[in-house]
C-alpha positions, 0 to 999 in steps of 0.5 A, spaced: 500 500 500 502 506 497 504 511 503 499 517 504 502 523 500 505 518 495 512 517 492 517 520 487 518 516 481 525 516 482 527 512 489 534 510 487 537 515 491 533 514 497 534 506 497 541 507 497 541 513 503 537 510 509 537 517 512 533 520 506 528 514 506 522 518 509 523 523 503 520 518 499 513 521 502 511 527 498 508 530 505 515 529 508 518 533 503 514 539 504 514 538 512 521 538 513 523 544 510 517 548 514 519 545 520 526 547 519 524 554 518 519 554 524 525 552 528 530 556 526 525 562 527 524 559 534 531 559 536 533 566 533 527 569 538 530 565 544 537 568 543 534 575 542 529 576 547 533 572 552 539 576 552 534 582 552 530 580 558 537 578 562 540 585 560 534 589 561 532 586 568 539 584 570 535 578 574 536 571 573 530 569 576 526 574 571 530 570 565 527 563 568 520 566 568 521 569 561 523 562 559 517 558 563 513 563 559 515 559 553 512 553 555 505 556 558 501 552 552 503 545 555 497 546 559 492 546 553 497 542 549 492 536 549 486 540 546 491 542 540 492 534 539 484 533 539 483 539 535 488 535 530 484 529 530 477 533 529 479 538 523 486 535 521 493 536 524 495 540 518 490 545 519 491 546 526 499 547 524 497 552 519 493 556 524 499 556 529 504 558 524 500 564 522 499 566 529 507 566 530 507 571 524 502 576 527 506 576 534 513 577 531 510 583 527 508 586 533 515 585 536 518 587 530 514 594 531 516 595 538 523 594 537 523 599 531 519 604 535 524 603 541 518 601 545 520 595 547 521 594 555 520 587 559 513 588 560 510 588 553 515 583 551 513 578 557 506 579 555 507 577 547 512 571 550 506 569 554 501 569 548 507 565 544 508 560 549 500 559 549 501 556 542 508 554 540 509 548 545 504 544 541 508 545 535 512 539 536 506 535 538 503 537 531 509 535 527 510 528 530 502 527 529 503 529 522 509 524 521 506 518 525 500 519 520 503 519 513 509 515 515 509 507 514 511 504 521 518 501 518 520 508 516 518 511 523 524 511 527 528 514 521 523 519 520 523 522 527 530 522 527 530 526 521 524 530 523 528 532 530 534 534 525 530 540 524 530 543 531 537 541 532 540 544 526 536 550 526 538 551 533 545 551 531 543 556 525 538 560 529 542 561 535 548 564 531 544 568 526 540 571 531 546 573 535 549 576 529 543 579 526 541 583 532 549 585 533 549 588 526 542 590 524 539 591 531 533 587 534 528 591 529 531 588 523 532 582 526 525 581 527 523 583 520 528 577 518 524 572 523 517 574 520 519 572 513 522 566 516 515 564 519 511 566 513 515 562 508 514 556 514 507 557 513 506 557 506 510 550 506 505 547 511 499 548 506 502 543 502 503 538 508 499 532 509 494 534 504 489 527 505 485 527 511 486 521 515 481 518 518 483 513 524 479 507 526 474 509 532 475 517 530 467 517 528 466 515 535 470 521 538 466 524 543 463 531 542 466 534 549 473 536 549 473 535 556 471 527 556 476 526 550 481 529 554 479 524 560 479 518 556 486 520 553 489 521 560 485 514 562 489 511 556 496 513 558 495 511 565 492 504 563 498 503 558 504 501 562 510 503 556 506 509 554 505 511 562 513 510 563 515 514 557 510 520 559 513 520 566 520 520 564 519 526 559 516 530 565 522 528 569 527 530 563 524 536 562 524 538 569 531 536 571 535 535 565 533 541 560 533 547 564 541 546 565 542 547 557 536 551 556 534 558 558 539 558 563 545 558 558 544 565 558 546 565 565 552 561 564 554 565 558 554 571 562 555 570 569 559 564 569 563 564 563 563 572 562 561 571 555 557 576 551 551 575 546 555 571 541 558 567 546 551 565 548 550 563 541 556 558 541 554 555 547 547 554 544 550 551 538 554 546 541 549 543 544 544 543 538 550 540 534 551 534 538 543 533 538 544 534 530 549 529 530 545 524 535 539 525 530 544 523 524 546 517 527 539 515 529 537 516 522 542 511 519 542 506 525 536 507 529 531 502 526 536 496 529 536 499 536 531 497 542 527 504 543 526 503 550 532 501 553 536 506 549 531 511 552 533 509 559 540 508 558 541 515 555 537 519 560 542 516 565 548 518 561 545 525 560 544 526 568 551 524 569 554 529 564 549 535 566 552 534 573 559 534 570 557 541 566 555 544 572 562 545 575 565 547 569 568 554 569 572 554 562 568 556 556 571 551 551 570 545 556 563 547 557 562 547 549 565 541 548 561 537 554 555 541 551 556 537 544 556 530 548 550 532 552 546 534 545 548 527 543 545 524 549 539 528 549 537 525 542 538 518 544 534 519 549 528 523 546 527 521 539 526 513 542 521 516 547 517 519 541 517 513 537 515 509 543 509 513 544 507 513 536 508 506 535 505 503 541 499 508 542 492 506 539 491 510 532 484 512 535 488 515 541 494 518 538 493 525 538 490 525 545 496 521 547 501 526 544 497 532 547 498 529 554 505 527 552 506 535 551 503 536 558 510 533 560 514 539 557 511 543 563 516 540 567 521 545 564 518 551 566 517 548 573 524 546 573 526 553 571 522 557 576 525 553 581 532 553 579 532 560 578 532 562 585 536 556 587 542 559 583 541 566 586 542 563 593 547 557 592 550 558 585 549 554 578 554 548 580 550 546 586 543 547 583 545 543 577 548 538 581 542 537 585 537 537 579 542 531 576 542 527 582 534 528 583 534 526 575 538 520 576 534 517 582 527 517 579 530 515 572 532 508 576 526 508 579 522 508 573 526 503 569 525 498 575 518 499 576 516 498 569 522 493 567 518 488 564 515 494 559 522 498 558 528 493 559 525 486 556 528 485 549 521 482 547 517 488 550 513 492 545 517 498 546 523 495 544 521 492 538 
């Protein structure tokens, strides 16, 4: 049976290069560059606004609050997944991406008019934070609905490359643009990138997919949400992966996310360009990990790999917390990025592969709630850093992460570690 979206006539190149196999699907040929551009704009915005908040307020707590606002929408992400089930994932993603264009235009006008202050920036960041966290959910759902099972690990790995490669390019280009042209002109570029991403998204997943049981989708969104939570809770491998996702967002990501601005400025004594290099180092490692998975991921046990590299990631974060030399920090961030890919990509594959197609949108929506661990971690770590320092805070978070990862692996060992478990096939 031909996959949704069809295949190009000439597939010899795809057959010879495993990492290119997902591009046999027409929808993916449009989705990949659309996602790449959206991720590129996300990263440019993150560097520009994060540095603006830190410099204008001089407070790492304000920076942590700003970072947490970027994930405000995790509270409503299940509804985005349900909306995708009802009106189509592509349609929801298009609405989201035209929203990005509007918010970026507002920020561009503020910076060009010299009216940018922390208050309006925080308000617009909160509006963006209501929508942006669900972008990854809709991307994954589109991949899951258009991609054959045998290509899913490779497709998810290649899809992950969009965020990883964009974080390298976006971080460096964002820092360069704002340093040379100013924030207003930089935001004009961001608006153009968002606009092009929207146009490409119009060609993604053109055929509406009706999954088994979709006709029985309940009329009430609240009832559908309850059913989604019940399904996640009653499915052991899905529940374990979702809990681990929350743990990684709470205890691992804060150290290599918004807090990198604090590390660059207050630990390493770097400027905005130095921050760009720190972000790019982590993203380069994540990109390398995604490339390796796209070539060899079909042969690895997903659940075992997820658990093993979650432990590796926390150990590396512990070491990173105590490094005070920028070059060593950049080198370690590359390795941490590889570990991140080998943990998070298999996690997404487990959820898409093992979830009932009728519940896939709701499962991925509930999974996005796990991202709320990141703003919680940021809100807790910001005041801790101001009182006990980055090294102690990072060490404590890493120890908490190691402890609970071992507990999750032990409690669901039959579903996560057994070679014949569904999550490892």
